[in-house]
C-alpha positions in Angstrom: 8.7 11.0 39.8 6.7 14.3 39.4 5.4 13.1 35.9 4.4 9.6 37.6 2.6 11.4 40.3 0.8 13.5 37.8 -0.6 10.4 35.9 -1.7 9.2 39.4 -3.5 11.9 40.1 -5.2 12.2 37.1 -6.3 8.6 37.1 -7.7 9.0 40.2 -9.6 11.9 39.3 -11.1 10.6 36.4 -12.1 7.3 38.5 -13.6 9.5 41.1 -15.6 11.4 38.3 -16.9 8.4 37.0 -18.1 6.8 40.5 -19.5 10.2 41.3 -21.3 10.3 37.9 -22.6 6.4 38.9 -23.7 7.6 42.4 -25.3 11.1 41.8 -26.6 11.1 37.9 -29.3 8.8 37.7 -29.7 7.0 34.3 -32.4 8.4 32.2 -33.3 5.4 30.6 -34.1 3.7 33.9 -35.5 6.4 35.8 -38.9 5.7 37.3 -38.5 1.9 36.6 -38.7 0.8 40.2 -41.5 3.4 41.0 -43.6 2.0 38.1 -43.4 -1.3 39.4 -44.5 -0.4 42.9 -48.1 0.6 44.4 -47.3 1.6 47.9 -49.9 1.8 50.6 -50.2 2.6 53.9 -52.6 0.1 55.8 -53.5 -0.1 59.4 -53.3 -3.7 60.4 -54.9 -3.4 63.9 -55.9 -0.5 65.8 -55.8 -2.4 69.3 -59.7 -2.1 69.8 -61.1 -5.7 70.9 -60.6 -6.4 74.1 -59.1 -10.1 74.6 -57.6 -9.9 71.3 -54.1 -9.1 72.3 -52.3 -11.2 75.0 -49.4 -11.4 76.7 -46.8 -13.7 78.1 -43.9 -13.8 80.6 -42.3 -16.8 82.2 -44.0 -17.5 85.5 -40.4 -17.4 87.2 -39.9 -13.8 86.0 -43.1 -11.7 86.8 -46.7 -11.4 86.4 -48.1 -9.9 83.0 -51.4 -8.6 82.1 -53.1 -6.7 79.3 -56.2 -4.7 78.9 -57.8 -1.9 76.9 -57.8 1.8 77.7 -59.5 4.7 76.1 -56.9 6.9 74.6 -55.1 7.7 71.5 -51.7 9.5 70.2 -52.3 13.2 69.7 -49.7 13.1 67.1 -50.9 10.2 65.1 -52.2 11.3 61.4 -55.1 9.1 60.2 -54.8 7.2 56.9 -56.7 9.4 54.1 -58.6 6.1 52.6 -59.9 5.3 56.2 -61.8 8.6 56.5 -65.4 8.4 56.6 -65.6 4.6 56.9 -66.6 4.9 60.4 -63.6 2.6 61.5 -63.5 2.6 65.3 -60.3 3.8 67.0 -60.8 4.6 70.7 -58.5 2.5 72.8 -55.1 1.4 72.9 -53.6 -1.9 74.2 -51.9 -1.6 77.9 -49.5 -3.9 79.5 -48.6 -4.4 83.0 -45.5 -6.3 84.1 -44.9 -6.9 87.9 -41.3 -8.0 88.0 -40.4 -10.3 90.9 -37.9 -9.4 93.2 -34.3 -9.6 92.0 -33.2 -8.4 89.0 -32.5 -10.7 86.5 -32.5 -11.4 82.6 -36.0 -11.2 81.5 -38.5 -10.6 78.4 -41.8 -11.0 77.8 -44.1 -11.0 74.2 -47.2 -9.4 73.6 -49.3 -11.3 70.8 -52.5 -11.6 69.4 -54.5 -14.5 69.3 -54.0 -15.4 65.5 -51.0 -13.9 63.3 -51.8 -10.6 61.3 -51.7 -11.4 57.3 -50.4 -8.5 55.5 -50.9 -8.6 51.7 -48.1 -7.6 49.3 -44.6 -7.2 49.8 -44.2 -5.4 53.3 -41.5 -2.5 53.4 -41.9 -1.0 57.0 -44.0 -1.5 59.9 -44.5 0.8 62.7 -46.7 1.1 65.9 -47.2 3.6 68.4 -45.5 3.1 71.7 -45.5 4.4 75.2 -42.4 3.4 76.7 -41.9 5.1 80.1 -38.3 6.3 79.4 -37.0 2.7 80.4 -33.9 1.1 78.6 -36.0 -1.7 77.3 -35.9 -3.2 73.8 -38.6 -3.7 71.5 -38.6 -6.1 68.6 -41.4 -7.2 65.9 -42.1 -10.8 65.6 -42.9 -12.0 62.3 -43.5 -15.1 59.8 -42.7 -15.0 56.2 -44.3 -16.4 53.1 -42.6 -20.0 54.3 -43.8 -19.9 57.6 -40.2 -19.2 59.1 -40.3 -16.9 62.2 -38.3 -13.8 62.5 -37.3 -11.0 64.8 -36.6 -7.2 64.0 -35.3 -4.8 66.1 -37.5 -1.8 66.2 -35.9 0.6 69.0 -35.0 1.4 72.4 -38.0 2.5 75.0 -36.2 5.1 76.8 -38.4 8.0 75.9 -41.7 9.9 77.3 -45.0 9.9 76.0 -46.6 8.5 72.6 -43.8 7.8 70.1 -44.0 6.1 66.4 -41.1 3.2 66.1 -40.4 2.0 62.4 -38.6 -1.1 61.2 -37.9 -1.8 57.4 -38.3 -5.2 56.0 -35.1 -6.6 54.7 -35.5 -7.6 51.1 -35.2 -11.4 50.0 -32.4 -12.5 48.4 -32.9 -12.5 44.4 -33.1 -16.2 44.5 -36.3 -15.6 46.9 -35.1 -18.6 49.1 -33.3 -16.6 51.6 -33.9 -14.0 53.8 -37.6 -12.9 55.1 -39.1 -14.2 51.8 -42.3 -12.5 50.8 -42.9 -13.2 47.3 -42.7 -16.9 45.9 -42.1 -16.4 42.0 -43.5 -20.1 41.3 -46.7 -19.4 43.6 -48.0 -16.1 43.4 -50.5 -17.0 46.1 -47.8 -17.3 48.5 -47.1 -13.7 49.3 -46.9 -11.2 52.2 -45.6 -11.8 56.0 -47.8 -12.4 59.2 -47.3 -10.2 62.2 -47.3 -12.8 65.2 -46.5 -10.0 68.0 -43.7 -7.9 70.1 -41.3 -9.0 72.5 -39.8 -6.5 74.9 -36.3 -7.4 75.9 -35.8 -5.8 79.4 -32.7 -4.1 81.2 -30.9 -6.1 83.5 -30.4 -2.8 86.1 -34.4 -1.8 85.4 -36.0 -5.2 85.7 -37.8 -4.5 89.1 -40.8 -3.1 90.4 -43.9 -2.8 88.1 -43.4 -1.5 84.1 -46.1 -0.2 81.8 -46.1 -0.3 78.0 -48.9 1.0 75.9 -49.7 0.3 71.9 -51.8 1.6 69.5 -51.9 1.5 65.5 -49.9 -1.3 64.1 -49.3 0.1 60.6 -47.3 -1.5 57.4 -46.2 0.1 54.1 -46.9 -2.3 51.4 -46.3 -2.9 47.7 -49.6 -4.2 46.4 -48.3 -4.2 42.7 -48.3 -8.0 42.4 -51.2 -8.2 44.3 -53.0 -5.9 41.7 -51.9 -7.9 38.8 -53.0 -10.9 39.9 -54.9 -13.1 37.5 -58.3 -14.0 39.4 -58.8 -17.0 37.6 -55.9 -18.8 38.3 -56.0 -22.3 40.2 -55.1 -22.6 43.8 -52.3 -25.0 45.2 -53.7 -25.6 48.7 -55.3 -29.4 47.9 
């Protein structure tokens, strides 16, 4: 019995060691392959600087929604190094005001641009600065993939004071390139990237009353431009 237990113990330790080596010790022959095949850049997709470009919509039986620009900016925001010295305007933020009708009810509203915002490459993360006013409402990102299919990703709860940067990771597509959020079509390299179509705020039932304010600034994306930089400029377009 003791001998049998000893054998089980040795097998377990050996298996654990192999597993630990697989997890903790990188393969030197593969080290750097993924990094070498990526060209990650952080880009600012929109800084909310143009009056009337962003709009807000709420069901007419839930409340009244308005949006406008205000001067301001998050003090903790770090500028993108590539943008310094280019004179890019960054003076305003987008403010949204929600006036709920009397009586708590399940409600939501969307903040959206007049046209979808395209992002080149394969997006890894999307972030935006938000003032949530410490409500238990939830923020979702709205986007379309390379096939025009619509998706909604959870960004976080708005229960905080002041400005906070909320970030969501874009799930990788399936290996067959057909399922999930498809950002790259291996047969048609011109079909690449996502289009950001806005944000949706799902309001907490117990806090859907009175007036609610939310502010947005600097919508950014970390994207992989490796395939974009290798694209053949003389390639033919299939849009005919």
